[in-house]
C-alpha positions in Angstrom: -7.2 -16.3 3.8 -7.4 -15.2 7.4 -8.8 -16.0 10.7 -11.9 -15.2 11.1 -13.2 -15.7 8.1 -14.0 -12.9 5.9 -15.4 -13.2 2.4 -15.3 -10.4 0.2 -18.2 -8.1 -1.3 -18.5 -9.3 -5.1 -18.8 -6.5 -7.7 -22.1 -6.7 -9.3 -22.3 -7.4 -13.0 -22.4 -3.8 -13.4 -19.6 -2.6 -12.0 -17.6 -5.4 -14.1 -19.1 -4.2 -17.3 -19.3 -0.4 -17.0 -16.2 1.4 -18.3 -12.9 1.3 -15.8 -11.2 4.5 -17.2 -14.7 6.7 -16.7 -13.6 9.8 -14.6 -14.4 10.2 -11.6 -16.6 12.9 -10.1 -14.7 16.2 -8.8 -16.9 18.4 -8.0 -17.8 18.8 -4.4 -20.0 15.2 -3.4 -23.5 15.9 -2.3 -22.4 14.0 1.4 -20.4 14.9 4.5 -17.8 12.6 6.0 -20.6 12.1 8.9 -23.6 11.4 6.7 -21.1 8.7 4.7 -20.3 7.8 8.7 -24.0 7.5 9.7 -24.5 4.9 6.8 -21.7 2.3 8.0 -23.2 0.3 11.4 -21.3 2.0 14.7 -20.1 -2.3 15.0 -17.6 -1.4 12.2 -15.6 1.2 14.3 -15.5 -1.9 17.1 -11.7 -3.1 17.3 -11.3 -6.4 18.9 -7.9 -7.0 20.7 -8.3 -11.1 20.7 -9.8 -10.7 17.2 -6.7 -8.9 15.7 -4.5 -10.9 17.9 -6.3 -14.2 15.8 -4.8 -12.6 12.3 -1.3 -12.1 13.8 -1.0 -15.6 14.9 -2.9 -17.5 11.8 -0.3 -15.5 9.5 2.5 -16.8 11.6 0.8 -20.2 11.8 1.5 -19.8 7.7 4.8 -18.1 7.9 6.1 -20.9 10.1 4.5 -23.9 8.3 5.9 -22.6 4.9 9.3 -21.8 6.6 9.4 -25.8 7.8 8.4 -27.4 5.2 11.0 -25.3 2.9 13.9 -25.5 4.9 13.4 -29.4 6.2 11.9 -30.8 2.1 13.0 -28.7 -0.2 16.8 -29.8 -0.4 16.2 -33.5 -0.2 14.4 -32.6 -3.6 16.2 -33.6 -7.2 17.5 -30.3 -8.5 15.1 -29.9 -11.1 12.1 -30.3 -8.3 13.8 -27.6 -6.1 14.0 -25.2 -8.9 10.5 -25.9 -9.6 9.4 -25.8 -5.4 11.6 -22.7 -4.3 10.0 -20.3 -6.2 6.6 -21.9 -4.7 7.9 -20.9 -1.2 8.8 -17.7 -2.0 5.7 -16.2 -3.5 3.5 -18.2 -0.7 5.9 -16.8 1.9 5.8 -13.5 0.4 2.2 -13.1 0.0 1.3 -14.3 3.7 4.2 -11.8 4.8 2.7 -9.1 3.0 -0.5 -10.0 5.3 1.6 -9.3 8.0 2.7 -6.0 6.9 -0.7 -5.3 6.8 -1.6 -5.7 9.9 1.7 -3.5 11.3 0.0 -0.6 9.1 -3.5 -1.4 10.9 -1.2 -0.7 13.9 0.1 2.6 12.6 -3.6 3.7 12.2 -4.5 2.7 15.9 -6.9 0.3 14.1 -5.5 -2.9 15.7 -6.6 -2.4 19.3 -8.0 0.6 21.9 -4.6 0.5 23.5 -2.1 3.0 22.1 1.0 1.2 23.5 -0.1 -2.4 22.1 -0.7 -1.1 18.5 2.8 0.6 18.8 4.5 -2.5 19.8 3.1 -5.0 17.7 3.9 -2.7 14.8 7.1 -1.9 15.4 8.0 -5.8 16.2 6.1 -6.7 12.8 7.7 -3.7 11.1 11.1 -4.2 12.2 11.0 -8.2 10.8 10.6 -6.5 7.6 13.0 -3.9 7.8 10.4 -1.4 7.7 10.9 1.9 10.4 7.8 1.8 11.9 7.6 4.9 13.5 8.9 6.8 10.7 6.9 5.0 8.1 3.6 5.3 10.9 3.8 9.5 10.9 4.5 10.0 6.9 1.8 7.4 6.2 -0.1 9.8 8.3 0.1 13.2 6.3 -0.2 10.8 3.2 -4.1 10.0 4.5 -4.2 13.9 5.4 -3.3 14.6 2.6 -4.2 12.3 -0.5 -4.6 13.6 -3.9 -2.9 17.0 -3.2 0.1 17.7 -5.8 1.2 20.1 -3.2 1.0 17.9 0.2 0.6 14.4 -0.4 3.8 12.4 0.9 3.8 9.2 -1.5 3.1 8.7 -5.3 2.9 12.2 -6.2 2.4 12.7 -10.0 4.5 15.6 -11.9 3.4 17.6 -14.5 4.3 17.3 -17.8 6.6 20.4 -17.1 8.5 18.4 -14.9 8.8 15.1 -16.3 12.8 14.2 -16.9 13.3 14.2 -21.2 13.9 10.5 -20.8 10.4 9.4 -19.6 9.6 10.0 -23.3 11.5 7.4 -24.8 10.4 4.7 -21.5 6.9 4.8 -23.1 7.0 1.5 -24.8 6.6 -2.3 -24.2 10.5 -2.4 -23.2 10.9 1.0 -21.3 7.8 -0.3 -19.3 9.0 -3.5 -18.3 12.5 -2.0 -17.5 10.6 0.9 -15.3 8.0 -1.9 -13.7 11.0 -3.9 -12.9 13.0 -1.1 -11.2 10.0 0.2 -9.3 8.7 -3.3 -7.6 12.2 -4.2 -6.2 14.0 -1.0 -5.7 11.0 1.5 -5.0 10.6 0.9 -1.6 13.8 0.9 -0.4 14.9 3.8 -2.4 11.5 5.6 -1.2 12.9 4.8 2.7 16.3 5.5 2.0 15.9 9.0 -0.8 11.9 10.1 -0.6 11.9 8.8 -4.2 7.9 9.3 -5.9 7.8 11.4 -2.2 6.6 14.7 -1.9 9.4 17.3 -2.6 11.4 18.9 0.0 13.6 22.1 0.3 16.6 19.1 1.7 17.5 15.9 2.0 14.2 13.6 2.8 15.1 10.1 4.8 12.5 7.9 6.7 15.9 6.9 9.0 17.2 11.0 10.0 15.2 11.6 13.0 15.9 15.0 11.8 14.9 15.1 8.0 12.1 17.6 7.1 9.7 14.8 7.4 9.4 15.1 11.4 8.7 17.3 13.9 10.4 17.8 17.1 7.8 15.3 19.2 8.2 12.9 16.7 12.4 12.1 16.8 12.7 10.1 19.8 10.3 7.4 18.0 12.3 7.9 15.0 15.3 6.6 16.7 13.3 3.7 18.3 12.6 2.6 14.4 16.1 3.3 13.4 16.9 0.4 16.5 14.4 -2.1 15.7 15.6 -1.8 11.8 19.7 -2.0 13.0 18.3 -5.2 15.6 16.9 -7.3 12.6 19.6 -6.1 10.2 22.0 -7.9 13.3 19.8 -10.5 13.7 19.9 -11.2 9.8 23.9 -11.3 10.2 24.3 -13.7 12.8 22.0 -15.8 10.6 23.9 -15.3 7.0 26.8 -16.1 9.6 25.5 -19.5 10.8 23.8 -20.5 8.0 25.3 -18.9 4.8 23.9 -15.9 2.8 22.2 -18.3 0.1 20.4 -20.1 2.8 19.0 -16.4 4.0 18.4 -14.8 0.7 16.4 -17.9 -0.7 14.2 -18.1 2.6 13.9 -14.7 4.1 15.7 -12.9 1.1 13.5 -13.2 -1.6 10.3 -13.6 0.2 10.7 -10.0 1.7 11.5 -8.7 -2.1 8.2 -10.3 -3.0 6.8 -8.5 0.0 8.4 -4.6 -1.0 7.1 -5.5 -4.8 3.4 -6.2 -3.5 3.2 -3.0 -1.3 4.7 -1.0 -3.9 1.9 -2.0 -6.5 -0.9 -1.8 -4.0 -0.3 1.8 -3.1 0.7 2.3 -6.7 -2.5 1.1 -7.8 -4.7 2.7 -5.2 -3.6 5.8 -6.1 -2.9 5.5 -9.6 -5.7 5.1 -12.4 -7.2 7.4 -15.8 -10.6 8.3 -13.9 -8.9 9.6 -10.4 -8.4 13.6 -10.4 -5.5 14.8 -8.8 -6.0 18.6 -6.9 -3.7 22.2 -6.5 -4.2 24.1 -3.6 -6.8 26.2 -5.5 -9.5 22.6 -5.6 -8.1 20.5 -2.9 -10.1 19.5 0.1 -9.9 16.5 2.2 -13.1 14.6 1.6 -12.4 15.2 -2.4 -8.6 14.0 -1.6 -10.1 10.9 0.1 -12.1 9.9 -2.3 -9.6 10.4 -5.0 -8.9 6.2 -4.6 -9.3 3.3 -6.6 -10.6 -0.2 -4.7 -8.8 -3.1 -6.6 -9.6 -6.9 -7.4 -6.7 -8.8 -6.1 -9.0 -12.3 -6.5 -8.0 -15.0 -3.4 -4.8 -12.7 -2.8 -7.5 -9.4 -1.5 -7.8 -12.5 1.8 -4.3 -12.9 1.9 -3.6 -9.0 2.4 -6.5 -8.7 4.7 -8.6 -7.0 2.3 -6.8 -4.0 2.3 -6.8 -4.0 -1.3 -10.5 -3.7 -2.1 -11.3 -1.3 1.0 -8.9 1.3 0.4 -11.8 3.6 -0.2 -13.3 3.0 2.9 -9.9 2.6 4.9 -9.3 6.6 3.6 -12.3 8.0 4.6 -12.3 6.2 8.5 -8.1 4.9 8.8 -9.1 3.5 12.3 -11.3 1.1 11.5 -10.1 -2.8 11.4 -9.6 -4.2 8.5 -11.9 -7.0 9.1 -14.9 -4.9 9.3 -14.2 -2.5 6.4 -16.1 -5.0 3.3 -18.7 -4.5 5.4 -18.6 -0.8 5.6 -17.8 -0.7 1.9 -21.0 -2.2 1.0 -22.8 0.6 3.1 -21.1 3.1 2.1 -21.4 2.8 -2.1 -25.2 3.8 -2.1 -24.6 7.0 -0.5 -21.1 7.8 -2.4 -22.8 6.6 -6.1 -20.7 7.6 -8.7 -17.5 8.9 -6.5 -17.0 5.3 -5.4 -13.8 4.1 -7.8 -13.7 0.6 -8.2 -12.1 -1.3 -11.0 -11.9 -5.1 -11.3 -8.9 -5.3 -13.8 -7.0 -7.9 -13.1 -3.6 -6.3 -10.9 -1.2 -7.8 -13.7 -3.1 -5.8 -16.5 -3.9 -2.8 -14.4 -0.5 -2.4 -13.5 0.6 -2.8 -16.9 -2.6 -0.1 -18.4 -1.6 2.2 -15.6 2.4 2.4 -16.2 0.9 3.2 -20.2 -1.5 5.9 -19.4 -0.3 7.5 -16.2 2.8 9.0 -16.9 1.9 12.4 -15.8 -0.9 15.3 -14.8 -2.2 17.8 -16.4 -5.3 20.0 -15.9 -7.8 19.8 -19.5 -7.4 22.6 -21.4 -11.0 23.2 -21.8 -11.7 23.2 -18.1 -13.6 26.0 -16.2 -11.2 25.5 -13.9 -7.6 24.5 -13.7 -7.2 23.1 -10.5 -8.4 19.5 -11.4 -5.2 17.3 -12.7 -5.8 14.2 -14.8 -3.3 11.4 -16.0 -2.4 11.7 -19.4 1.0 10.4 -21.5 1.0 12.2 -24.8 4.8 13.9 -25.3 
């Protein structure tokens, strides 16, 4: 799915069969960012305003189609069929709205058009509609891209060493504990990150994406944080008026549950992109930008790759060149794979199985005991 149609590059038989847990190289790569860029056709870096908007139009056509069908026909069905129809609507609408979220994410990277004001306007509208503070997330996410893989400076899904893991974690490393942890993470992880910086980089004081004067932002960014807050407040007020007019249950069914699915998917996508037994993390003695950017994982979500505008299976290229529009990222990924070699990481494990495996295997990070340097950290789970 997706306006303009873009086919996924299929994984080779070798990629499908190789050991998904084989560690990525962590030494300084034998290539530079410039050499990687030269392998990519220049057209991949060109942003088309018309093509970018075509994805917005396409996604919203689907959003309004699903909305129209749900609100016009589901209530006419017998109750037992309604119980089946609503979850179908929630799933379809949640997946398409995740694609809308991805387009707003493109705007935050200035990958939507050649005009920054267009990108920020579109991004503010789309993210505010999904209760995301656009500029607040834009700036913290930019710092994530600047510090990926750094244990001291990365902004999100920063793993902890064993010594800093809460005592009760060892009691959650079992099937019941993993179900509880994953349920909590996928439902509350996103709002808790925005409001309390849960799973984010530690700061010396309270960090919140809604606070213009919090430690996440500098003086030049504070006005735009206020604008982000106004966007979220405006959407919240509109939703309040809708709830008064149509009822809270109606709002939850039509908007609330799909939004929960959007939030769950964006947490899951980010989690699986940066959490994998094969991926290293670095302390300040070893970290550099290129190695950090390469410490990411492309994943396969099947048909959802296209619904999510391939943010799932082109994440390595996205971290290397974040201003590249999403509709060119598959071609770029195909071009850079021969250059990256073993530094390119892809795991074709179905995302639901990968989610369970990573929740079991990736509990904390520690350097190997026999490693010559202690600045490279790997995921482990033994207590």
